[in-house]
C-alpha positions as CSV (number, residue, x, y, z in Angstrom):
1,M,-69.8,-31.8,113.6
2,H,-67.8,-30.5,116.5
3,T,-64.9,-30.4,114.8
4,G,-66.8,-28.3,111.8
5,G,-68.4,-25.9,114.7
6,T,-65.2,-25.5,115.6
7,I,-63.6,-24.5,112.6
8,F,-66.6,-22.4,111.5
9,Q,-66.4,-20.3,114.6
10,Q,-62.4,-19.8,114.7
11,T,-63.2,-18.8,110.7
12,K,-66.0,-16.5,111.4
13,Q,-64.2,-14.8,114.5
14,E,-60.5,-14.6,111.7
15,V,-63.1,-13.0,109.2
16,L,-65.0,-10.4,112.0
17,T,-60.7,-9.7,112.7
18,L,-59.9,-9.1,109.4
19,S,-63.1,-6.7,109.1
20,R,-62.0,-5.0,112.1
21,F,-58.4,-4.6,110.9
22,S,-59.8,-3.5,107.3
23,I,-62.0,-0.6,109.0
24,V,-58.9,0.6,111.2
25,G,-56.7,0.8,108.3
26,I,-59.2,2.5,105.7
27,A,-59.5,5.2,108.2
28,A,-55.9,5.3,108.9
29,A,-55.2,5.3,105.3
30,F,-57.2,7.9,104.7
31,V,-55.5,10.4,107.5
32,H,-52.4,9.3,105.7
33,I,-53.4,9.8,102.3
34,G,-55.6,13.1,103.2
35,I,-52.6,14.8,105.4
36,V,-50.1,13.9,102.6
37,W,-52.6,15.4,100.1
38,A,-52.9,18.6,102.2
39,L,-49.7,19.1,103.0
40,I,-48.1,18.6,99.1
41,S,-51.0,20.4,97.3
42,Q,-52.1,23.0,99.6
43,L,-48.8,23.9,101.2
44,G,-45.8,22.6,98.9
45,I,-44.2,20.4,101.6
46,E,-41.9,18.0,100.1
47,A,-43.4,14.7,99.0
48,L,-41.0,13.0,101.9
49,S,-41.5,15.5,104.5
50,A,-45.1,15.3,104.2
51,N,-45.4,11.6,103.7
52,L,-43.6,11.4,107.5
53,M,-45.7,13.8,109.0
54,A,-48.9,11.7,107.6
55,F,-47.6,8.4,108.8
56,L,-47.1,9.7,112.4
57,T,-50.5,11.3,112.7
58,A,-52.2,8.0,111.1
59,F,-49.9,5.4,113.2
60,F,-51.8,6.9,116.3
61,V,-55.3,6.3,114.5
62,S,-54.2,2.7,113.6
63,F,-52.6,1.9,117.1
64,T,-55.4,3.0,119.1
65,G,-57.8,1.2,116.7
66,Q,-56.5,-2.4,116.1
67,Y,-55.3,-2.4,120.2
68,A,-58.9,-1.7,121.6
69,W,-61.3,-2.5,118.8
70,T,-59.6,-4.7,116.1
71,F,-57.4,-7.4,118.7
72,R,-58.9,-6.4,121.7
73,S,-55.1,-6.9,122.9
74,K,-54.6,-7.9,126.4
75,R,-51.0,-7.1,126.3
76,N,-49.8,-4.3,128.3
77,W,-50.3,-1.2,125.8
78,R,-46.6,0.1,126.0
79,S,-45.4,-3.1,124.9
80,A,-48.0,-3.3,122.1
81,L,-47.4,0.3,121.5
82,I,-43.5,-0.2,120.8
83,R,-43.9,-3.6,119.0
84,F,-46.7,-2.0,117.1
85,F,-44.2,1.1,115.9
86,L,-41.8,-1.2,114.7
87,I,-44.2,-3.2,112.7
88,S,-45.2,0.2,111.4
89,L,-41.8,1.7,110.9
90,L,-40.5,-1.3,108.9
91,G,-44.2,-0.3,106.7
92,F,-42.9,2.9,106.7
93,V,-39.4,1.8,105.4
94,L,-40.7,-0.3,102.5
95,N,-43.5,2.5,101.9
96,N,-40.6,5.0,101.3
97,I,-38.8,2.5,99.3
98,V,-42.0,2.6,96.8
99,L,-42.5,6.0,97.2
100,I,-38.5,7.0,96.1
101,T,-38.9,4.3,93.4
102,I,-41.8,6.1,91.8
103,L,-40.5,9.4,92.0
104,D,-37.1,8.5,90.4
105,L,-38.8,6.6,87.6
106,G,-40.8,10.3,87.4
107,I,-44.0,8.4,86.0
108,M,-46.4,10.4,88.3
109,R,-46.8,13.2,90.3
110,D,-45.6,13.3,93.7
111,S,-48.8,13.4,95.7
112,L,-50.3,10.9,93.7
113,A,-46.9,8.5,94.2
114,A,-47.3,9.2,97.6
115,V,-51.3,7.9,97.9
116,L,-50.1,4.7,96.1
117,S,-46.9,4.1,98.3
118,A,-49.4,4.5,101.4
119,G,-51.3,1.1,100.4
120,I,-48.9,-0.9,99.8
121,I,-48.4,-2.4,103.5
122,P,-52.0,-3.8,104.8
123,A,-51.1,-7.8,104.5
124,V,-47.8,-7.4,106.6
125,T,-49.2,-5.0,109.2
126,Y,-52.0,-7.6,109.6
127,L,-50.2,-10.7,109.8
128,A,-47.1,-9.1,112.3
129,G,-50.6,-7.3,114.4
130,R,-52.1,-10.1,114.9
131,F,-49.4,-12.8,115.9
132,W,-46.6,-10.5,117.4
133,A,-47.7,-7.1,118.6
134,F,-50.8,-7.6,120.0
135,K,-51.1,-11.4,121.1
């Protein structure tokens, strides 16, 4: 029974951490999507430039939430920031590969392509944050 309780507690804690990660991630995604959509559709900024500006803004929303709330990291914030930035940069590169591919295929509007490409990174970010950036 003791082992089952431990596994239950670990599972419960992981579900709580994943839930927090999701809430912060959704908030950052809304920031990213809102900014990229506004920059493209309202200001006529080119999709890749708009995506970069949106990424940088959403990054700070995400880092603050993940560091302080999701993972409640004890790691020095500068060290965590550098690691999380590397993870986010990898995600941004993957995001742009998807965005460029969709744009090159011409299968949807720029603004929709940017929104779609922003949604592909969460699993990689969770695992890398959980086991490297904030550990």
